[in-house]
N, C-alpha and C positions, 0 to 999 in steps of 0.2 A: 504494500500500500504506500509506504513512504517513498518508494521509487517514483510513483506517479505524482505524488505531492511535489517532489523535487522537480520532476520534469515539467509539469503543467502550472505549478503555483510558485515555487520558490526559485529554483535555479534556471529553469528553461527560459522564462521571460527575461531574466537578467542577462543571460548569455546572448539572446537574440538582440537585446538593446545594445550591448557593448560591441559585439562582433558583427551584427547585421549580416548574418550568413546568407549567401546566395547558393542555392542548391541546383545541381545539374545531374540528371540521370537517375533520379530517385525511383523511377519506374523499374530500374534494373534490380532493385532489392525485392525479393519474393515476398508476397503477402503472408504466406504460410510455409511451413516446412523448415528443415534445418539448412543452414548455409553459413559460410564463413565470409565475413567482411574483412578484407586485408588492406591495410592502409599504410601510408607513410606516417612518420611520427616526428613532429616538429615542435610541439609545445605541450606543457602540462595540461593545457585547456582541451587538447584533443580528446581526452578521456570523457569529457562531458559535452562537448559540442555535438559530436555525432549522435549520442543518445538523445540529445535535445531535439534534433530535427527528424529522426527516424520515427515512423509511425509504430513500429514494433519495438518491443523491448530487446536490447542487445546486452550481452554479458561480455566483459573484457577480462583478460588475464592481466593482473597488475602485480608489480613487484611487491614482495613481502614487506619491504621496509615501510610501505605506506600504512601497514597494519600493526606495526610493532614499535611505534614511537613512544618515548617515555612521557609520563605525566598526563595531566588533563588534556593538553593539546594533542598528544599521541592517541589517547582514547577517543577523543572527538573525531580526529582524522580517520581512525579505523572505522568508527561507526558510520561516518559519512560515506566512505568508500564501499562498505558493505551495503548500505542503503541504496547506493547508486548502482548496484549490481556488479561490483568488481569482485574478482576471485583472487586471493593472495597466492602468489607462486614464488617459491624459493629459487633464485637464479644462480645460486652458488652450489658447488659440488658436482659430483659425477651424475647424480640422479636428478638434477634440476630439470633437464630437458624432458625426461620421462614423466616427471611430476606434472609439468605444464601440459604435456600431451594427454595425460589421464584426465586432468581437469577439463581440458577443452573437449575431449570426446564425451565426457559426462554431460556437458551442455548440449552437444549436438544430438545425443541419443534422445533428448527430450524434445526434439524438433524445434529448437530455439536458434536464434542468431548468436554466433560467436564472433566477437571482435578481436583482432590480433594485429600486432605490428611486427611483421617479419624481420625488421632490422634488429629487434630485440631491445632497443633503447632509443631515447630521443636523439635526433641528429643535433650535434653540437655546433654545426656551422651552416645548417640549412640545405645541405646536399643530401642526396639519396644514397644509402649504402647497401651493400650486399645483404641479401636476405638469408636467414637461417632456415633450415629445412623442416623445422617442426610443423610449419603451416602445410607443407606438402604431405607429411605423414598423416596429419589429421584429415586432410581433404580426401586422401586415398582410402584410409581406413574407414572413415564414416561415409564415403561415397556421396559427398555433397559438393555443390558448386562453390566456387570462390568468386566473390564480387570485389573487384579492385576498387580502391577508394583513394582519392587524393585530397589532402587538406592543403589549401593554398592561402597564404597570408597569416597563418597562426604563428609562424616564427617571428614575424615582424610585430605581431600583436603581443606575444608573450615569449620572448627569447629565454634561453636557459638562465636561471638565476633571478629572473624578474618575478616578484610575487604578485604585484597588482598589474594586470594587463593594461596595455594601451587601448584606447578606443580606436579600433582599426577594422575595416571590413575584411571578411574572409569569404572564401569560396570553397564549397565541398562538392567534389565531382565523384559520381559513381559510374563505373564502366559496365559493360555487358558481362554477365556471368561467364566464368571460365569453366569448361567441362573437362574433367580429366578421367572420364570413365574408360578411355582407351588404355589407361595404365592400371586397370583393376587387377589386384593381386600382386602388384609390384612394389608395394610400400616398403619392402626391405632392401630394395636395390638402390645403392647410393647414387648411381648415375641418373636413375629415373627421378629420385628425390631432388637432385640438384637441377635437373632440367625443368621440373614442375615449378620449383621455387623461382628459378630465373625467369620463367614465363610470367609468373605472377608479378615479379618485380618490374619486368619490362612493361606490363600493362599499367602498373602504378606510375612508372616513369612517363609513359605516354600521356597520362592524365595530368600529372603534376608539373611536367616540363622542368624538372629539377636537373641539376648536374649530377651525373651518376659516378660513384666511386666503387670500383670492384674490390672492396675491402670491408671487413666488418667494422661497424661504427665504434664499438667498444675498443677495438685495437687501434683504430685511427685516433681516437680521443686520447688513449693512453700514450701513444707516440707523440702527439702534439704536446701533452702536458709534460712529458719527459724532456722534450726539446726546449720547452719554455724554461723549465727549471735549470737545465744545463746552461742556457744562455744567461739567465739571471746570475748563476753562480760564477760564470766566466766574467761577467761585467763587474760583479762585486770584487773579484780578485784583481781585476785590472784597475779598479778605482781605489783599491787599498793602497795607502801611501807607505812607502818604506821608512823605517825609523832613521832619523839623522844620526850620523856618527859624531861623537864629540871631537872638537878641534883641540889638538894638543898645543 
């Protein structure tokens, strides 16, 4: 019940006012039955914008950290995410991917919509990064269509690190459903999973018109942060003045 209160009374109207979303291709989202909506991920607001404009309820897999924060703020955040239909997923350890797949398949077996960001994390620079194959595993195992989705403008509205979003118009585009029934029974073949995932990412790219990077977002971000730290360390060493020797 609280999901619909958020959508139609509390959060939905506010999001529409701040972001003024323009919707394209909404007819591609099926009115009934299980399906995966796979999109790019540019902003924290993405989790709430898409549910606000869809006619059906959609469940997203969200990182566990949103549900485990300390104190009153942490408990309120966790309650909010659960009320908004988010499922916590642990993204660390060897079993992380399998846990996410199990949760996602549980949603699909109930003939519901599952929302997923194949990049695995938010883009730190607005570019589209290589997709992880979990989306392909779920699509093939559940035998459901994948609807590509592009969020456009949300990076400018709420870039990483910004708590209060800018008043900025956004566009949400849905593409035609992708059918992977030709790969039925091949969900354990790595080459097939990579091909399916790449096809999904190409469809998202065509909708979003982003620059594509053939690298995982988490790896690219870690490399960028390491380079920045090395540069700062080198600069600090260069700026450090040598002690003056006493004059005899």
